[in-house]
DSSP file (Angstrom, degrees, kcal/mol; ACC not computed):
  #  RESIDUE AA STRUCTURE BP1 BP2  ACC     N-H-->O    O-->H-N    N-H-->O    O-->H-N    TCO  KAPPA ALPHA  PHI   PSI    X-CA   Y-CA   Z-CA
    1    1 A M              0   0    0      0, 0.0     0, 0.0     0, 0.0     0, 0.0   0.000 360.0 360.0 360.0 135.1   -9.3    7.6   -4.5
    2    2 A P        -     0   0    0      0, 0.0    45,-0.1     0, 0.0    76,-0.0  -0.260 360.0-134.4 -64.4 151.1   -6.0    6.0   -3.5
    3    3 A Y  S    S+     0   0    0     43,-0.2     2,-0.3    74,-0.1    79,-0.1   0.790  87.0  27.8 -74.7 -28.3   -5.5    5.0    0.1
    4    4 A A        -     0   0    0     77,-0.1     2,-0.3    42,-0.1    75,-0.1  -0.854  69.0-145.0-131.2 165.3   -2.1    6.5    0.3
    5    5 A T     >  -     0   0    0     -2,-0.3     4,-1.9    73,-0.1     5,-0.2  -0.750  36.8-100.8-121.1 170.5   -0.1    9.4   -1.3
    6    6 A R  H  > S+     0   0    0     -2,-0.3     4,-2.8     1,-0.2     5,-0.2   0.900 124.1  56.2 -57.1 -40.7    3.5    9.8   -2.3
    7    7 A T  H  > S+     0   0    0      1,-0.2     4,-2.3     2,-0.2    -1,-0.2   0.882 103.4  53.6 -61.1 -38.9    3.9   11.9    0.9
    8    8 A D  H  > S+     0   0    0      2,-0.2     4,-1.0     1,-0.2    -1,-0.2   0.917 111.1  46.1 -61.4 -42.8    2.7    8.9    3.0
    9    9 A I  H >X S+     0   0    0     -4,-1.9     4,-2.8     1,-0.2     3,-0.6   0.924 112.5  50.4 -65.3 -44.0    5.3    6.7    1.4
   10   10 A E  H 3X S+     0   0    0     -4,-2.8     4,-2.2     1,-0.2    -2,-0.2   0.843 103.5  59.7 -64.1 -33.8    8.0    9.3    1.9
   11   11 A D  H 3< S+     0   0    0     -4,-2.3    -1,-0.2    -5,-0.2    -2,-0.2   0.833 115.3  35.3 -62.0 -31.6    7.1    9.7    5.5
   12   12 A I  H << S+     0   0    0     -4,-1.0    -2,-0.2    -3,-0.6    -1,-0.2   0.888 134.0  21.8 -88.2 -44.8    7.8    6.0    6.1
   13   13 A F  H  < S-     0   0    0     -4,-2.8     4,-0.2    -5,-0.1    -3,-0.2   0.594 110.5-102.4-105.4 -13.9   10.8    5.4    3.7
   14   14 A G     X  -     0   0    0     -4,-2.2     4,-2.3    -5,-0.4     5,-0.2   0.164  24.1 -99.2  98.5 141.9   12.3    8.8    3.2
   15   15 A I  H  > S+     0   0    0      1,-0.2     4,-2.3     2,-0.2     5,-0.2   0.921 120.7  48.0 -59.8 -48.1   12.0   11.3    0.3
   16   16 A E  H  > S+     0   0    0      1,-0.2     4,-2.5     2,-0.2    -1,-0.2   0.901 111.3  50.2 -64.5 -41.8   15.4   10.3   -1.2
   17   17 A N  H  > S+     0   0    0     -4,-0.2     4,-3.1     2,-0.2     5,-0.2   0.945 111.4  48.0 -60.6 -48.1   14.7    6.6   -1.0
   18   18 A V  H  X S+     0   0    0     -4,-2.3     4,-1.9     1,-0.2    -2,-0.2   0.906 113.4  47.7 -62.6 -41.8   11.3    6.9   -2.7
   19   19 A Q  H  X S+     0   0    0     -4,-2.3     4,-0.8    -5,-0.2    -1,-0.2   0.920 114.0  47.2 -64.9 -42.7   12.7    9.1   -5.5
   20   20 A T  H >< S+     0   0    0     -4,-2.5     3,-0.8     1,-0.2    -2,-0.2   0.930 112.9  48.1 -63.8 -46.0   15.6    6.7   -6.0
   21   21 A W  H 3< S+     0   0    0     -4,-3.1    -1,-0.2     1,-0.2    -2,-0.2   0.821 111.8  50.5 -66.2 -31.1   13.4    3.6   -6.1
   22   22 A G  H 3< S+     0   0    0     -4,-1.9     2,-1.4    -5,-0.2    -1,-0.2   0.633  91.9  81.9 -79.5 -13.6   11.0    5.3   -8.5
   23   23 A N    X<  +     0   0    0     -4,-0.8     3,-1.6    -3,-0.8    -1,-0.2  -0.600  54.9 168.4 -93.8  74.4   13.9    6.2  -10.8
   24   24 A M  T 3  S+     0   0    0     -2,-1.4    -1,-0.2     1,-0.3    -2,-0.1   0.790  76.5  44.2 -61.5 -31.1   14.2    2.9  -12.7
   25   25 A E  T 3  S-     0   0    0     -3,-0.2    -1,-0.3     9,-0.1    -2,-0.1   0.370 105.9-123.9 -96.3   4.9   16.5    4.3  -15.4
   26   26 A A    <   +     0   0    0     -3,-1.6    -2,-0.1    -6,-0.2     3,-0.1   0.886  52.0 172.3  52.8  42.4   18.7    6.3  -13.0
   27   27 A G        -     0   0    0      1,-0.1     2,-0.5     7,-0.1    -1,-0.1  -0.221  44.2 -77.9 -77.1 170.0   17.9    9.4  -15.0
   28   28 A D    >   -     0   0    0      1,-0.2     3,-2.1     2,-0.1     6,-0.3  -0.571  35.6-150.0 -70.8 115.6   18.8   13.0  -14.1
   29   29 A V  T 3  S+     0   0    0     -2,-0.5    -1,-0.2     1,-0.3    -2,-0.0   0.479  93.7  67.6 -72.6   0.1   16.3   14.1  -11.5
   30   30 A Q  T 3  S+     0   0    0      4,-0.0     2,-0.4     5,-0.0    -1,-0.3   0.583  82.0  94.1 -87.3 -12.5   16.7   17.7  -12.8
   31   31 A D  S <> S-     0   0    0     -3,-2.1     4,-2.2     1,-0.1     3,-0.2  -0.682  72.8-144.3 -85.0 128.2   15.0   16.5  -16.0
   32   32 A A  H  > S+     0   0    0     -2,-0.4     4,-2.1     1,-0.2     5,-0.2   0.852 100.4  55.0 -60.7 -36.5   11.2   17.1  -16.0
   33   33 A G  H  > S+     0   0    0      2,-0.2     4,-2.2     1,-0.2    -1,-0.2   0.887 107.9  48.5 -64.7 -39.3   10.6   13.9  -18.0
   34   34 A V  H  > S+     0   0    0     -6,-0.3     4,-2.5    -3,-0.2    -2,-0.2   0.912 110.5  51.1 -67.0 -42.5   12.5   11.8  -15.4
   35   35 A L  H  X S+     0   0    0     -4,-2.2     4,-2.4     1,-0.2    -2,-0.2   0.880 110.1  50.1 -62.8 -37.3   10.5   13.4  -12.6
   36   36 A T  H  X S+     0   0    0     -4,-2.1     4,-2.6     2,-0.2    -1,-0.2   0.916 109.9  50.2 -65.3 -42.6    7.3   12.6  -14.5
   37   37 A A  H  X S+     0   0    0     -4,-2.2     4,-2.2     2,-0.2    -2,-0.2   0.898 111.1  49.3 -62.4 -40.5    8.4    9.0  -14.9
   38   38 A I  H  X S+     0   0    0     -4,-2.5     4,-2.4     2,-0.2    -2,-0.2   0.936 111.2  49.0 -63.5 -46.6    9.2    8.8  -11.2
   39   39 A A  H  X S+     0   0    0     -4,-2.4     4,-2.2     1,-0.2    -2,-0.2   0.899 111.5  49.9 -60.6 -41.0    5.8   10.2  -10.3
   40   40 A N  H  X S+     0   0    0     -4,-2.6     4,-2.2     2,-0.2    -1,-0.2   0.889 110.0  50.4 -64.7 -39.0    4.1    7.7  -12.6
   41   41 A R  H  X S+     0   0    0     -4,-2.2     4,-2.2     2,-0.2    -2,-0.2   0.901 110.3  49.3 -66.6 -40.7    6.0    4.8  -11.1
   42   42 A I  H  X S+     0   0    0     -4,-2.4     4,-2.2     2,-0.2    -2,-0.2   0.900 109.9  51.6 -64.9 -40.5    5.0    5.9   -7.6
   43   43 A T  H  X S+     0   0    0     -4,-2.2     4,-2.5     1,-0.2    -2,-0.2   0.907 108.9  51.2 -61.2 -41.4    1.4    6.1   -8.7
   44   44 A R  H  X S+     0   0    0     -4,-2.2     4,-2.5     1,-0.2    -2,-0.2   0.900 108.3  51.8 -62.9 -40.0    1.7    2.6  -10.1
   45   45 A A  H  X S+     0   0    0     -4,-2.2     4,-2.5     2,-0.2    -2,-0.2   0.908 110.2  48.4 -62.9 -41.9    3.1    1.3   -6.8
   46   46 A I  H  X S+     0   0    0     -4,-2.2     4,-2.9     2,-0.2     5,-0.2   0.915 111.1  50.6 -64.6 -42.9    0.2    2.9   -4.9
   47   47 A T  H  X S+     0   0    0     -4,-2.5     4,-2.6     2,-0.2    -2,-0.2   0.918 110.5  49.7 -60.5 -43.7   -2.3    1.3   -7.4
   48   48 A H  H  X S+     0   0    0     -4,-2.5     4,-2.1     2,-0.2    -2,-0.2   0.933 112.4  47.2 -60.5 -46.5   -0.6   -2.1   -6.9
   49   49 A A  H  X S+     0   0    0     -4,-2.5     4,-2.4     1,-0.2    -2,-0.2   0.924 113.2  48.0 -62.2 -45.0   -0.8   -1.7   -3.1
   50   50 A D  H  X S+     0   0    0     -4,-2.9     4,-2.9     1,-0.2    -1,-0.2   0.889 110.0  52.2 -65.0 -39.3   -4.5   -0.6   -3.2
   51   51 A D  H  X S+     0   0    0     -4,-2.6     4,-2.5    -5,-0.2    -1,-0.2   0.900 109.9  49.9 -62.3 -39.7   -5.4   -3.5   -5.5
   52   52 A M  H  X S+     0   0    0     -4,-2.1     4,-2.5     2,-0.2    -2,-0.2   0.932 112.0  47.3 -63.4 -46.1   -3.8   -5.9   -3.1
   53   53 A I  H  X S+     0   0    0     -4,-2.4     4,-2.0     1,-0.2    -2,-0.2   0.938 113.1  48.4 -60.5 -48.1   -5.6   -4.4   -0.1
   54   54 A N  H  X S+     0   0    0     -4,-2.9     4,-0.9     1,-0.2    -1,-0.2   0.904 112.2  49.1 -61.2 -41.6   -9.0   -4.5   -2.0
   55   55 A A  H >< S+     0   0    0     -4,-2.5     3,-0.5     1,-0.2    -1,-0.2   0.915 112.2  47.7 -64.2 -42.6   -8.4   -8.1   -3.1
   56   56 A M  H 3< S+     0   0    0     -4,-2.5    -1,-0.2     1,-0.2    -2,-0.2   0.815 116.5  43.9 -69.0 -29.3   -7.5   -9.2    0.4
   57   57 A L  H >< S+     0   0    0     -4,-2.0     3,-2.2    -5,-0.2     5,-0.4   0.464  82.2 117.2 -97.0  -1.9  -10.6   -7.5    1.9
   58   58 A S  T << S+     0   0    0     -4,-0.9     3,-0.1    -3,-0.5     5,-0.1  -0.460  82.0  24.1 -65.2 137.5  -13.1   -8.5   -0.7
   59   59 A G  T 3  S+     0   0    0      1,-0.3    -1,-0.3     3,-0.2     4,-0.1   0.446 102.0 115.0  84.7  -0.1  -15.7  -10.6    1.0
   60   60 A S  S <  S-     0   0    0     -3,-2.2    -1,-0.3     2,-0.3    76,-0.2  -0.115  89.1 -85.3 -86.3-168.1  -14.9   -9.0    4.4
   61   61 A D  S    S+     0   0    0     61,-0.3    73,-2.4    62,-0.2     2,-0.3   0.447 101.2  86.9 -78.0   0.4  -17.3   -6.8    6.4
   62   62 A Y  B    S-A  133   0A   0     -5,-0.4     2,-0.3    71,-0.3    -2,-0.3  -0.779  80.4-114.4-113.3 147.8  -16.3   -3.7    4.4
   63   63 A E        -     0   0    0     69,-2.5     4,-0.3    -2,-0.3    69,-0.1  -0.557  48.2-105.1 -71.5 135.8  -17.4   -2.1    1.2
   64   64 A I  S    S+     0   0    0     -2,-0.3     2,-0.2     2,-0.1    -5,-0.0  -0.940 106.1  41.2-112.6 131.9  -14.7   -2.1   -1.4
   65   65 A P  S    S-     0   0    0      0, 0.0    -2,-0.1     0, 0.0     2,-0.1   0.552 107.1-118.6 -69.3 155.8  -13.1    0.2   -2.2
   66   66 A L        -     0   0    0     -2,-0.2     2,-0.4    -4,-0.1    -2,-0.1  -0.348  33.4-176.3 -67.6 141.2  -12.8    1.2    1.4
   67   67 A N        -     0   0    0     -4,-0.3    65,-2.9    65,-0.2    -4,-0.2  -0.997  27.6-115.0-136.0 138.1  -14.3    4.6    2.5
   68   68 A A  B     -B  131   0B   0     -2,-0.4    63,-0.3    63,-0.2     3,-0.1  -0.396  34.0-107.6 -69.1 147.3  -14.1    6.0    6.0
   69   69 A K    >   -     0   0    0     61,-2.7     3,-2.1     1,-0.2    -1,-0.1  -0.351  59.7 -69.6 -63.8 156.4  -17.2    6.5    7.9
   70   70 A P  T 3  S+     0   0    0      0, 0.0    -1,-0.2     0, 0.0     3,-0.1  -0.239 122.6   5.8 -52.4 135.1  -18.3   10.1    8.2
   71   71 A S  T 3  S+     0   0    0      1,-0.2     2,-0.2    -3,-0.1    -2,-0.1   0.655 115.6 100.4  63.7  19.6  -15.9   12.1   10.5
   72   72 A K    <   -     0   0    0     -3,-2.1     2,-0.3    58,-0.1    -1,-0.2  -0.718  59.4-140.8-123.1 174.7  -13.6    9.0   10.8
   73   73 A S        -     0   0    0     -2,-0.2    57,-0.6    -3,-0.1     3,-0.2  -0.949  13.5-146.2-135.4 158.6  -10.4    7.9    9.2
   74   74 A I    >>  +     0   0    0     -2,-0.3     4,-1.7     1,-0.1     3,-0.9  -0.449  39.4 154.0-117.0  56.0   -8.9    4.6    7.9
   75   75 A G  H 3>  +     0   0    0      1,-0.3     4,-2.6     2,-0.2     5,-0.2   0.792  66.3  60.7 -57.7 -33.6   -5.4    5.4    8.9
   76   76 A L  H 3> S+     0   0    0      1,-0.2     4,-2.4     2,-0.2    -1,-0.3   0.890 106.8  47.4 -62.3 -37.0   -4.3    1.8    9.2
   77   77 A I  H <> S+     0   0    0     -3,-0.9     4,-2.7     2,-0.2    -2,-0.2   0.886 109.6  52.9 -71.4 -38.9   -5.2    1.3    5.6
   78   78 A T  H  X S+     0   0    0     -4,-1.7     4,-2.4     2,-0.2    -2,-0.2   0.936 112.4  45.5 -59.6 -46.2   -3.3    4.4    4.6
   79   79 A T  H  X S+     0   0    0     -4,-2.6     4,-2.7     2,-0.2    -2,-0.2   0.927 113.1  49.1 -64.2 -45.3   -0.2    3.1    6.4
   80   80 A A  H  X S+     0   0    0     -4,-2.4     4,-2.7     1,-0.2     5,-0.2   0.917 112.2  48.8 -61.5 -43.2   -0.6   -0.4    4.9
   81   81 A S  H  X S+     0   0    0     -4,-2.7     4,-2.6     1,-0.2    -1,-0.2   0.924 112.6  47.7 -63.0 -44.4   -0.9    1.0    1.4
   82   82 A A  H  X S+     0   0    0     -4,-2.4     4,-2.5    -5,-0.2    -2,-0.2   0.902 113.4  48.1 -63.8 -41.2    2.1    3.3    1.9
   83   83 A E  H  X S+     0   0    0     -4,-2.7     4,-2.3     2,-0.2    -2,-0.2   0.925 114.0  45.7 -65.9 -44.2    4.2    0.4    3.3
   84   84 A L  H  X S+     0   0    0     -4,-2.7     4,-2.2    -5,-0.2    -2,-0.2   0.899 113.9  49.1 -66.3 -39.9    3.2   -2.0    0.5
   85   85 A A  H  X S+     0   0    0     -4,-2.6     4,-2.4    -5,-0.2    -2,-0.2   0.921 112.0  48.6 -65.4 -43.5    3.8    0.7   -2.2
   86   86 A G  H  X S+     0   0    0     -4,-2.5     4,-2.5     1,-0.2    -2,-0.2   0.908 111.9  48.8 -62.9 -42.0    7.2    1.5   -0.8
   87   87 A C  H  X S+     0   0    0     -4,-2.3     4,-3.0     2,-0.2     5,-0.2   0.890 109.7  52.9 -64.9 -38.8    8.2   -2.1   -0.6
   88   88 A W  H  X S+     0   0    0     -4,-2.2     4,-2.1     2,-0.2    -2,-0.2   0.933 110.8  46.8 -61.1 -46.2    7.0   -2.6   -4.2
   89   89 A L  H  X S+     0   0    0     -4,-2.4     4,-0.8     2,-0.2    -2,-0.2   0.933 115.3  46.2 -60.8 -46.2    9.2    0.3   -5.4
   90   90 A Y  H >< S+     0   0    0     -4,-2.5     3,-0.9     1,-0.2     4,-0.3   0.937 114.5  45.9 -61.9 -48.9   12.2   -1.0   -3.4
   91   91 A E  H >< S+     0   0    0     -4,-3.0     3,-1.4     1,-0.2    -1,-0.2   0.821 104.1  62.6 -68.2 -31.2   11.9   -4.6   -4.5
   92   92 A A  H 3< S+     0   0    0     -4,-2.1    -1,-0.2     1,-0.3    -2,-0.2   0.753  98.1  58.0 -66.5 -22.9   11.3   -3.7   -8.2
   93   93 A R  T << S-     0   0    0     -3,-0.9    -1,-0.3    -4,-0.8    -2,-0.2   0.606 118.7-108.3 -80.0 -11.5   14.8   -2.1   -8.2
   94   94 A G    <   -     0   0    0     -3,-1.4     2,-0.6    -4,-0.3    -1,-0.2   0.048  38.5 -73.3  93.5 150.3   16.4   -5.4   -7.2
   95   95 A L        +     0   0    0      1,-0.2    11,-0.1    -4,-0.1    -4,-0.1  -0.691  46.1 171.9 -86.1 119.6   17.9   -6.3   -3.9
   96   96 A D        +     0   0    0     -2,-0.6     2,-0.3     9,-0.1    -1,-0.2   0.460  51.9  90.7-105.6  -2.9   21.2   -4.6   -3.4
   97   97 A N  E     -C  105   0C   0      8,-0.5     8,-2.6     0, 0.0     2,-0.4  -0.682  60.6-155.6 -91.7 149.2   21.7   -5.5    0.3
   98   98 A K  E     -C  104   0C   0     -2,-0.3    -2,-0.0     6,-0.3     2,-0.0  -0.938   9.3-132.2-124.0 146.0   23.5   -8.7    1.3
   99   99 A D    >   -     0   0    0      4,-2.7     3,-2.1    -2,-0.4     6,-0.1  -0.180  48.7 -79.9 -81.4-174.4   23.3  -10.8    4.4
  100  100 A D  T 3  S+     0   0    0      1,-0.3    -1,-0.1     2,-0.1    -2,-0.0   0.726 133.3  49.9 -61.8 -21.6   26.3  -12.0    6.3
  101  101 A E  T 3  S-     0   0    0      2,-0.1    -1,-0.3     0, 0.0     0, 0.0   0.293 121.4-104.1-101.2   9.4   26.8  -14.9    3.8
  102  102 A G  S <  S+     0   0    0     -3,-2.1    -2,-0.1     1,-0.3     3,-0.1   0.533  75.0 137.4  84.8   6.5   26.5  -12.6    0.7
  103  103 A R        -     0   0    0      1,-0.1    -4,-2.7    -5,-0.0    -1,-0.3  -0.575  66.5 -89.7 -84.2 149.6   23.0  -13.6   -0.2
  104  104 A P  E     -C   98   0C   0      0, 0.0     2,-0.4     0, 0.0    -6,-0.3  -0.296  48.0-162.9 -56.2 140.7   20.5  -10.9   -1.4
  105  105 A Y  E     -C   97   0C   0     -8,-2.6     2,-0.9    -6,-0.1    -8,-0.5  -0.995  16.7-147.5-134.5 129.4   18.6   -9.5    1.6
  106  106 A N    >   -     0   0    0     -2,-0.4     3,-1.4     1,-0.1     4,-0.3  -0.848   9.3-169.0 -97.8 104.3   15.4   -7.5    1.6
  107  107 A R  T 3  S+     0   0    0     -2,-0.9     4,-0.2     1,-0.3     3,-0.2   0.616  85.5  50.3 -70.6 -10.5   15.6   -5.1    4.6
  108  108 A Y  T 3> S+     0   0    0      1,-0.1     4,-2.1     2,-0.1    -1,-0.3   0.323  75.8 101.7-108.2   7.5   12.0   -4.2    4.2
  109  109 A S  H <> S+     0   0    0     -3,-1.4     4,-2.7     1,-0.2     5,-0.2   0.868  81.1  54.0 -62.3 -35.3   10.5   -7.7    4.1
  110  110 A A  H  > S+     0   0    0     -4,-0.3     4,-2.3     2,-0.2    -1,-0.2   0.887 107.7  50.5 -65.5 -37.4    9.4   -7.5    7.7
  111  111 A K  H  > S+     0   0    0     -3,-0.2     4,-2.1     2,-0.2    -2,-0.2   0.915 112.3  46.8 -65.9 -42.9    7.5   -4.3    7.0
  112  112 A R  H  X S+     0   0    0     -4,-2.1     4,-2.5     2,-0.2    -2,-0.2   0.930 112.8  49.4 -63.4 -46.1    5.7   -5.8    4.0
  113  113 A K  H  X S+     0   0    0     -4,-2.7     4,-2.4     1,-0.2    -2,-0.2   0.894 110.7  50.2 -61.5 -40.5    4.8   -9.0    6.0
  114  114 A A  H  X S+     0   0    0     -4,-2.3     4,-2.2     2,-0.2    -1,-0.2   0.905 110.5  49.3 -65.5 -41.3    3.5   -6.9    8.9
  115  115 A A  H  X S+     0   0    0     -4,-2.1     4,-2.0     2,-0.2    -2,-0.2   0.925 112.5  47.7 -63.5 -44.2    1.3   -4.8    6.5
  116  116 A L  H  X S+     0   0    0     -4,-2.5     4,-2.2     1,-0.2    -2,-0.2   0.885 111.0  51.3 -64.6 -38.6   -0.1   -7.9    4.9
  117  117 A Q  H  X S+     0   0    0     -4,-2.4     4,-2.5     2,-0.2    -1,-0.2   0.895 107.8  52.5 -65.2 -39.4   -0.8   -9.5    8.3
  118  118 A M  H  X S+     0   0    0     -4,-2.2     4,-2.0     2,-0.2    -1,-0.2   0.909 109.2  49.5 -63.3 -40.5   -2.7   -6.4    9.4
  119  119 A I  H  X S+     0   0    0     -4,-2.0     4,-2.7     2,-0.2    -2,-0.2   0.908 110.2  50.7 -64.7 -41.1   -4.8   -6.6    6.3
  120  120 A K  H  X S+     0   0    0     -4,-2.2     4,-2.3     1,-0.2     6,-0.2   0.905 109.6  51.1 -60.6 -41.0   -5.5  -10.3    7.0
  121  121 A D  H  <>S+     0   0    0     -4,-2.5     6,-1.8     2,-0.2     5,-1.4   0.858 110.8  48.1 -66.2 -34.9   -6.5   -9.4   10.5
  122  122 A I  H ><5S+     0   0    0     -4,-2.0     3,-0.9     4,-0.2   -61,-0.3   0.917 110.7  52.4 -68.0 -42.9   -8.9   -6.7    9.2
  123  123 A A  H 3<5S+     0   0    0     -4,-2.7   -62,-0.2     1,-0.2    -2,-0.2   0.883 112.5  43.5 -61.5 -39.6  -10.3   -9.2    6.7
  124  124 A D  T 3<5S-     0   0    0     -4,-2.3    -1,-0.2    -5,-0.1    -2,-0.2   0.475 116.5-111.7 -89.3   0.7  -11.0  -11.8    9.4
  125  125 A G  T < 5S+     0   0    0     -3,-0.9    -3,-0.2    -4,-0.4    -4,-0.1   0.450  85.4 118.4  90.3   0.0  -12.4   -9.2   11.8
  126  126 A S  S   <S+     0   0    0     -5,-1.4     2,-0.4    -6,-0.2    -4,-0.2   0.824  82.5  39.0 -68.6 -28.8   -9.7   -9.4   14.5
  127  127 A I  S    S-     0   0    0     -6,-1.8     2,-0.4    -9,-0.1    -2,-0.3  -0.985  80.8-153.6-119.8 131.7   -8.9   -5.7   13.8
  128  128 A K        -     0   0    0     -2,-0.4     2,-0.3    -3,-0.1    -6,-0.1  -0.835   9.5-167.9-103.7 141.1  -11.8   -3.3   13.2
  129  129 A I        -     0   0    0     -2,-0.4     2,-1.5    -7,-0.1   -55,-0.1  -0.864  34.2-109.1-123.2 162.1  -11.5   -0.1   11.1
  130  130 A D  S    S+     0   0    0    -57,-0.6   -61,-2.7    -2,-0.3     2,-0.3  -0.367  71.7 131.0 -88.0  57.4  -13.8    2.9   10.7
  131  131 A A  B     -B   68   0B   0     -2,-1.5   -63,-0.2   -63,-0.3     2,-0.1  -0.747  68.4 -87.7-108.1 158.0  -14.8    2.0    7.2
  132  132 A V        -     0   0    0    -65,-2.9   -69,-2.5    -2,-0.3   -65,-0.2  -0.414  49.5-116.8 -63.8 132.5  -18.2    1.8    5.6
  133  133 A A  B     -A   62   0A   0    -71,-0.3   -71,-0.3    -2,-0.1     2,-0.1  -0.405  24.4-130.4 -72.5 146.5  -19.7   -1.6    6.0
  134  134 A G        -     0   0    0    -73,-2.4   -71,-0.1    -2,-0.1    -1,-0.1  -0.344   3.3-138.0 -86.9 174.8  -20.5   -3.7    3.0
  135  135 A T    >   +     0   0    0     -2,-0.1     3,-1.9   -73,-0.1     2,-0.2   0.386  57.3 127.2-115.3   0.7  -23.7   -5.5    2.3
  136  136 A T  T 3  S+     0   0    0      1,-0.3     3,-0.1   -76,-0.2    -2,-0.1  -0.402  85.3   3.2 -61.5 127.2  -22.4   -8.8    1.0
  137  137 A G  T 3  S+     0   0    0      1,-0.3     2,-0.4    -2,-0.2    -1,-0.3   0.492  96.5 133.3  79.4   2.2  -23.9  -11.7    2.8
  138  138 A V    <   -     0   0    0     -3,-1.9     2,-0.7     1,-0.0    -1,-0.3  -0.734  55.7-132.3 -89.8 132.8  -26.2   -9.5    4.9
  139  139 A N        -     0   0    0     -2,-0.4    -3,-0.0    -3,-0.1    -1,-0.0  -0.746  23.0-166.0 -84.7 114.6  -29.8  -10.6    5.2
  140  140 A V        -     0   0    0     -2,-0.7     2,-0.1    -5,-0.1    -5,-0.0  -0.896  17.5-129.3-104.1 122.0  -31.9   -7.6    4.6
  141  141 A P        -     0   0    0      0, 0.0     2,-0.3     0, 0.0     0, 0.0  -0.373  30.6-179.1 -68.1 147.4  -35.6   -8.0    5.5
  142  142 A F        -     0   0    0     -2,-0.1     2,-0.4     0, 0.0     0, 0.0  -0.972  24.9-120.3-143.7 159.5  -38.2   -7.1    2.9
  143  143 A V              0   0    0     -2,-0.3     0, 0.0     1,-0.1     0, 0.0  -0.846 360.0 360.0-104.6 135.4  -42.0   -7.0    2.7
  144  144 A V              0   0    0     -2,-0.4    -1,-0.1     0, 0.0     0, 0.0   0.398 360.0 360.0-100.6 360.0  -43.8   -9.1    0.1
């Protein structure tokens, strides 16, 4: 199950932005085929974000893919996935913003960097989440 949804991405970046960024061909958003293509692109962005999270957390204290402990949530992971997916959609369209000197500027790079840093902090144990623990590297006693 994905860590984030389209709604999570839209909550951070805005409905119109997410739809625009997902519309790679600038098609008519009244067309059902275009809406399907946008939805597929957003799903691909979420998959990319989740794959990045899973790769960064492999070998950590958590079972991959991450699952919340019973009656708990992994909201930090949902937010990170939504931020990474939104940044992926934005960056895939090409950078249309310019800095004061006319160079391309990514206005969301700080958000992407912060999400990646949070995942690194989870991986190294500086931040704990309520996810099911993994068994990699754990010594389990057994009887012979």
